[in-house]
C-alpha positions in Angstrom: 22.8 74.7 -45.4 19.9 72.6 -46.6 22.5 69.9 -47.6 23.9 69.9 -43.9 20.5 69.5 -42.7 19.8 66.6 -44.9 22.8 64.8 -43.5 22.1 65.6 -40.1 18.6 64.0 -40.2 20.0 61.2 -42.3 22.5 60.3 -39.6 19.9 60.7 -36.8 18.0 58.3 -38.6 20.5 55.5 -39.5 21.6 55.8 -35.5 18.3 55.8 -33.9 19.3 59.3 -32.1 17.7 59.6 -28.6 18.7 63.4 -28.8 16.0 65.8 -30.1 16.8 68.1 -33.0 14.6 71.3 -32.2 14.3 73.9 -35.0 13.1 77.8 -34.0 9.5 76.7 -34.5 9.8 73.5 -32.6 11.4 75.2 -29.7 9.1 77.5 -29.5 6.0 74.9 -29.3 7.2 72.1 -27.5 9.6 73.6 -24.8 6.8 74.6 -22.6 5.8 71.2 -22.7 8.8 69.8 -21.1 8.9 70.1 -17.1 12.7 69.8 -17.2 15.1 69.1 -20.4 18.7 70.1 -21.1 19.5 71.9 -24.6 22.5 71.9 -26.5 23.2 74.8 -28.5 25.8 73.8 -31.1 27.5 74.3 -34.4 28.1 71.4 -36.9 31.9 73.1 -37.7 32.7 72.9 -33.5 35.2 70.3 -32.9 34.3 70.3 -29.2 30.6 69.7 -29.9 31.4 66.7 -32.1 33.6 65.2 -29.1 30.9 65.2 -26.7 28.1 63.9 -29.4 28.6 60.1 -28.3 28.2 61.4 -24.4 25.2 63.3 -25.1 23.8 60.4 -27.1 24.5 58.1 -24.3 23.3 60.1 -21.6 19.7 61.0 -23.7 19.6 57.0 -24.2 19.8 56.6 -20.3 17.5 59.8 -19.6 14.6 59.0 -21.7 13.7 55.7 -19.4 14.0 57.9 -16.4 11.1 58.4 -13.9 10.0 61.2 -15.2 12.0 61.1 -18.7 14.2 64.0 -19.0 14.7 64.8 -22.9 18.0 66.3 -24.3 17.7 68.5 -27.2 20.2 70.0 -29.7 19.6 73.3 -31.8 21.8 74.0 -34.5 22.7 77.7 -34.1 24.3 78.0 -37.7 20.4 77.5 -39.0 18.3 78.4 -35.8 20.0 81.6 -35.1 16.8 83.4 -33.3 16.8 80.6 -30.8 20.3 80.7 -30.1 20.4 84.4 -29.6 17.6 84.6 -27.5 19.1 82.3 -24.9 22.6 83.7 -25.0 24.3 81.0 -27.2 27.5 83.3 -27.9 29.7 80.3 -28.0 29.4 76.4 -28.7 28.7 74.2 -27.3 26.4 76.4 -24.7 24.5 73.9 -22.5 21.0 75.2 -20.9 19.0 73.7 -18.5 15.1 74.2 -19.3 12.4 74.3 -16.6 8.8 74.4 -18.1 10.5 77.0 -21.0 12.8 79.1 -18.5 16.3 78.5 -18.9 19.3 78.3 -16.5 22.8 77.5 -17.2 24.0 74.0 -16.9 26.7 73.8 -14.5 28.0 70.0 -14.6 30.6 68.5 -16.4 29.7 67.0 -20.1 30.4 63.1 -19.7 27.6 60.9 -19.8 27.7 60.1 -16.2 27.7 63.5 -15.2 24.7 64.4 -17.5 22.7 61.8 -16.4 23.3 62.2 -12.2 22.7 65.8 -12.7 19.8 66.0 -14.4 18.3 62.9 -12.3 19.0 64.8 -9.5 17.3 68.2 -10.6 14.4 65.9 -11.9 12.9 64.5 -8.6 12.8 65.0 -4.7 15.6 63.6 -2.9 13.4 60.3 -2.1 10.9 59.1 -4.5 7.6 58.0 -3.0 6.6 54.6 -3.9 2.7 54.0 -3.8 2.4 50.6 -5.9 4.1 47.2 -6.2 4.4 48.5 -10.0 6.2 51.8 -8.8 9.0 49.6 -6.8 9.6 47.4 -10.2 9.8 50.6 -12.3 12.1 52.6 -9.7 14.4 49.5 -9.7 14.4 49.1 -13.3 17.6 51.1 -14.0 21.2 50.9 -14.2 21.8 53.0 -10.6 22.1 51.3 -7.2 19.1 51.9 -5.5 18.1 52.4 -2.1 14.2 52.0 -0.6 13.1 52.9 3.0 10.2 50.2 4.0 8.4 52.4 6.7 5.3 51.8 8.6 5.0 55.8 9.0 7.0 58.8 7.7 7.1 59.9 11.2 9.1 57.1 13.0 12.5 57.9 14.1 14.2 55.6 11.1 12.3 57.4 8.4 13.4 61.0 9.6 16.8 59.7 9.8 16.5 58.3 6.1 15.3 61.8 4.8 18.4 63.3 6.1 20.7 60.8 4.4 18.7 60.9 1.0 20.2 64.6 0.2 23.8 64.5 0.2 24.3 60.7 -1.3 21.8 61.2 -4.2 24.5 61.9 -6.4 25.6 58.3 -6.2 22.5 56.4 -5.3 19.0 56.8 -6.4 16.6 57.0 -3.2 12.9 56.2 -2.6 10.7 55.2 0.2 7.1 53.4 1.2 4.6 53.4 3.9 2.4 51.1 1.7 1.1 47.7 3.4 0.9 45.8 0.6 4.6 46.5 -0.5 6.2 45.8 2.5 4.3 42.7 2.5 5.4 42.0 -1.2 9.2 42.3 -0.1 9.0 41.4 3.4 10.4 44.3 4.9 9.2 46.4 7.8 10.8 49.5 8.8 14.3 48.7 6.7 16.5 50.4 4.5 17.3 48.2 1.9 19.9 48.5 -1.2 19.3 47.1 -4.4 22.0 46.2 -7.0 21.1 47.3 -10.5 20.8 44.0 -12.5 23.8 45.1 -14.9 26.4 44.8 -12.4 24.6 41.5 -10.5 26.9 38.6 -10.1 27.1 35.3 -8.4 29.6 36.5 -5.9 27.5 39.2 -3.8 23.9 39.5 -2.5 22.3 41.7 -4.8 19.7 43.2 -2.3 21.2 43.7 1.3 19.8 45.1 4.3 20.9 47.7 6.7 20.9 46.2 10.3 23.4 49.1 12.2 22.4 51.6 14.4 20.1 54.3 13.5 22.6 56.9 13.0 23.0 59.5 9.8 26.8 58.9 9.7 26.4 54.8 10.3 23.5 54.7 7.3 25.6 57.3 5.2 28.8 55.1 5.6 26.9 51.7 5.1 25.4 52.9 1.9 28.6 54.3 0.4 30.4 51.1 1.0 27.6 48.6 -0.2 27.4 51.1 -3.4 30.8 50.0 -4.3 30.5 46.3 -3.7 33.0 43.7 -4.1 34.4 45.4 -7.1 32.6 48.7 -8.5 33.5 50.7 -11.7 35.6 53.4 -10.5 35.1 56.3 -12.6 35.9 60.5 -12.5 33.1 61.0 -10.3 33.4 58.3 -7.6 37.0 57.6 -7.5 37.5 59.6 -4.2 35.3 57.3 -2.5 37.2 54.1 -2.9 39.4 53.2 0.5 43.3 51.7 0.5 44.5 49.3 0.3 42.7 49.5 -3.3 43.7 47.3 -6.4 42.5 48.6 -9.6 42.2 46.6 -12.8 42.3 48.8 -16.2 40.9 47.6 -19.3 38.0 49.1 -21.8 35.1 48.9 -19.3 31.8 50.0 -20.5 28.9 48.2 -19.6 26.7 49.5 -22.1 28.7 49.2 -25.2 31.3 46.5 -24.3 28.9 44.5 -21.8 30.1 41.0 -22.3 33.8 41.5 -22.5 33.5 43.9 -19.6 31.7 41.6 -17.4 34.2 38.6 -18.5 36.9 40.6 -16.7 35.4 41.8 -13.9 33.8 38.3 -12.8 37.7 37.4 -12.8 38.5 40.0 -10.5 35.4 39.2 -8.2 36.4 36.0 -7.8 39.5 37.0 -6.4 37.9 39.5 -4.2 35.3 37.2 -2.6 38.0 35.1 -1.4 39.6 38.2 0.5 36.4 39.1 1.7 35.4 35.6 3.1 38.9 35.7 4.8 38.1 38.6 6.4 40.7 40.9 5.0 39.9 44.6 4.1 41.0 44.9 0.8 39.5 46.9 -2.1 38.9 46.0 -5.6 37.8 48.1 -8.4 37.5 48.2 -12.5 38.6 51.5 -14.5 38.4 52.0 -18.2 42.0 52.6 -19.1 41.7 55.9 -21.4 39.8 57.5 -18.8 42.5 57.0 -16.2 45.3 57.4 -18.7 47.3 60.2 -16.4 47.1 57.7 -13.6 48.7 54.7 -15.8 51.2 57.6 -16.8 52.1 58.2 -12.9 52.3 54.4 -12.5 54.8 54.1 -15.6 52.6 52.1 -17.9 52.3 54.8 -20.5 54.6 57.3 -21.9 54.5 60.8 -20.7 56.1 63.1 -23.2 54.1 61.8 -26.3 51.1 60.3 -24.8 51.6 57.0 -26.1 50.6 54.1 -24.7 53.4 51.6 -23.5 50.8 48.8 -22.5 47.3 49.1 -24.3 45.0 46.4 -22.1 43.3 45.1 -25.0 43.3 41.4 -24.6 44.4 41.4 -20.9 44.0 43.9 -18.2 46.6 45.7 -16.3 46.6 46.2 -12.4 47.9 48.7 -10.1 47.6 49.1 -5.9 47.7 51.6 -3.5 48.3 50.1 0.1 47.3 52.1 3.4 50.3 54.2 3.3 49.6 55.5 -0.3 52.6 53.5 -1.8 52.1 52.5 -5.5 52.7 48.8 -7.2 52.3 47.8 -10.6 51.4 43.8 -11.4 54.3 42.9 -13.5 52.7 39.6 -14.5 50.1 38.8 -17.2 46.6 38.8 -15.7 45.1 35.9 -14.1 43.3 35.2 -11.0 46.0 33.4 -9.8 48.4 35.8 -10.4 46.0 39.1 -8.8 45.6 37.0 -5.7 49.5 36.5 -5.2 50.1 40.2 -6.2 47.3 41.6 -3.7 49.1 39.0 -1.0 52.3 40.3 -1.9 51.5 43.9 -1.4 49.8 43.3 1.8 52.5 41.3 3.1 55.3 43.8 2.0 56.9 41.5 -0.1 57.0 43.3 -3.4 58.8 46.4 -4.3 56.7 49.5 -4.5 56.9 51.4 -7.8 58.5 54.7 -8.0 59.3 56.9 -11.1 62.5 57.0 -10.4 66.2 57.8 -12.6 68.8 54.8 -12.1 70.8 55.2 -8.7 74.2 56.9 -9.8 77.2 54.5 -9.5 79.1 57.2 -8.1 78.2 60.0 -6.0 81.2 61.7 -4.6 80.6 65.1 -5.9 79.7 67.9 -3.1 76.4 68.3 -4.4 74.9 64.8 -4.0 72.5 63.5 -6.6 69.2 62.2 -5.0 66.8 60.3 -7.3 63.2 58.6 -5.9 64.9 55.2 -5.0 68.0 56.4 -3.0 65.7 59.6 -1.5 65.7 57.9 1.9 68.9 56.8 2.1 70.1 60.5 1.5 67.6 63.0 2.3 65.6 60.9 4.9 68.6 60.0 7.0 68.0 61.0 10.6 71.7 61.4 11.5 72.2 64.5 8.9 70.7 67.5 8.1 70.1 67.9 4.2 69.5 70.5 1.9 67.6 69.6 -1.2 67.1 71.5 -4.3 64.2 70.2 -6.7 65.0 71.4 -10.2 64.1 70.9 -13.9 66.6 70.8 -16.9 64.7 73.1 -19.0 64.6 75.6 -16.3 66.6 78.6 -17.1 66.7 79.9 -13.1 68.1 76.3 -12.1 70.8 76.8 -14.9 71.5 80.0 -13.7 71.7 78.9 -10.2 73.4 75.6 -10.4 76.9 77.3 -10.7 76.1 79.0 -7.4 74.9 76.0 -5.6 78.0 74.2 -6.5 79.8 77.1 -4.8 77.4 77.0 -2.0 78.5 72.8 -1.5 81.8 73.6 -1.9 82.1 75.8 1.1 80.3 73.8 3.2 82.1 70.5 2.3 83.4 69.9 5.6 80.2 70.1 7.6 80.2 66.6 8.4 76.5 67.0 9.8 75.3 68.4 6.5 74.5 67.2 3.1 74.0 69.4 0.0 71.8 67.6 -2.6 69.7 68.0 -5.7 67.4 66.0 -7.8 65.5 66.1 -11.0 61.9 66.9 -10.6 60.7 66.1 -13.8 62.1 62.7 -13.9 61.4 61.5 -10.0 58.4 61.0 -8.1 58.7 63.6 -5.1 57.4 62.1 -2.1 55.4 63.7 0.7 55.5 66.4 1.9 57.4 68.1 -0.9 55.6 69.8 -3.4 56.4 72.2 -5.8 54.8 75.0 -7.8 58.2 76.7 -9.7 61.5 75.5 -10.2 64.0 75.6 -8.6 62.7 75.0 -5.2 64.6 74.0 -2.1 63.7 72.7 1.4 65.7 72.2 4.4 65.1 68.8 6.3 66.6 68.8 9.7 67.7 65.8 11.8 64.7 64.6 13.5 62.1 66.9 11.3 62.3 64.9 8.1 58.4 64.9 7.8 57.9 68.7 8.2 60.9 70.1 6.3 61.6 74.0 5.7 60.7 75.7 2.5 63.4 78.4 1.3 62.1 81.5 0.0 64.9 83.6 -0.1 67.2 84.8 -3.0 69.1 82.6 -4.9 72.4 83.6 -4.2 75.3 81.9 -2.2 75.3 84.4 0.9 71.4 84.1 1.2 70.8 80.5 0.9 74.0 80.4 3.2 72.3 82.1 5.8 69.1 80.3 5.6 71.3 76.9 6.4 73.1 78.4 9.4 70.2 79.4 10.9 68.1 76.3 10.3 70.8 73.6 11.1 70.4 71.7 14.2 73.6 72.0 15.4 75.8 75.1 14.7 77.9 74.7 11.5 81.8 74.4 12.3 82.8 76.7 9.8 79.8 79.2 9.9 77.7 81.1 12.6 74.0 81.0 13.0 74.0 84.5 11.1 75.9 82.8 8.0 79.2 84.6 8.5 82.7 82.5 8.5 83.9 81.9 11.7 87.5 83.5 12.6 90.2 80.8 12.9 92.9 81.1 15.3 96.1 81.2 14.3 
């Protein structure tokens, strides 16, 4: 155990860790001195702890320079068992937020970005008051977007609205305010709200400082801050991805402004060059960069990695890969190698509807003459969404035993209804084809009825998987009465 501790100490020294390692004695003596801290109770053999280590280290590096600084601490529970037992660390890792020695559960995620944002949120007021020019300089010396309200006094209408804005948006940007004349004179702002872009994101394509000049309303100011904090091309992360509007063009590569700064900035500048052209042309287009590993599930959705074994088909090391979603949510993939010219052409192609959308789809069948029609993503509109036919569509999975048992019954149903000219019976493999809106599944098989003129609101079938039961459902839902069956699903009698 002593050898383990020696190794741990050696590693910490080699890598100049910003994480504090506390023993039982250190913990008891030092924790009351910290107004706020985050503590990880860990075990050296814990695989999850090892996976979190680089994120914890990166967060510690950033938070040590926060105002006020927030220390990140680790306690080895295989050695300092007393402290771990005292604070209820029964599994590893366990994270506790400590305030003046008092503990509470840490409720956020443990990525570096999440830890930083959560602890900054806990560290101070919604808006920090700035008293001197030095306070302003210190406040702006970090890697987050910042907003400062320069007010004549805290009782002005704009100042009151600003305080309302600061709380809900704080997890995305940092807020401060001042009423000091010397600061207002220095920065030449008077009763203004100003957004400052952090130095690490600054570039030649957009202004690093932007003043709000819209109406004095909470909603308008909030919307302005959210939009401006994304800029022409911001980093899209797990925390902010919902903020980006469509049409959206995302460029994926190994984005990291801290560990891979030059490489990250080089490719971002190529994207910014294109984004600037569309911005100057008055076109409402949104751009972002994303780390390809962070958004690997998204790349799977765009067909850029293999879903079954998670092995990337395309690993964007030297050149990024680009995807897009238009205003309707349709997906596109740029097939050409990344360049500014190709990116611009791709954007124009999507905006002008000249590029085929990407659909995860099986090939369209060469022949489709069976009583049960085969639908795939690429022929879904042709088979299911046609307005002149009622359609019963089954979504299935090849590995589903219930689907296998239902298959002969479904064929029997289709055979009985083969003479109904206004009805199509279809099926689609939901594991190899993308389901269009509004179709969803939570189990297999799942069956919908899409009536004529009602394709946007198909009816979900919840009955038994038996021929008679499904027949009654079809007969009742059909737009016009079936030729061979009554509304109750019974066969019509034929006259001799």
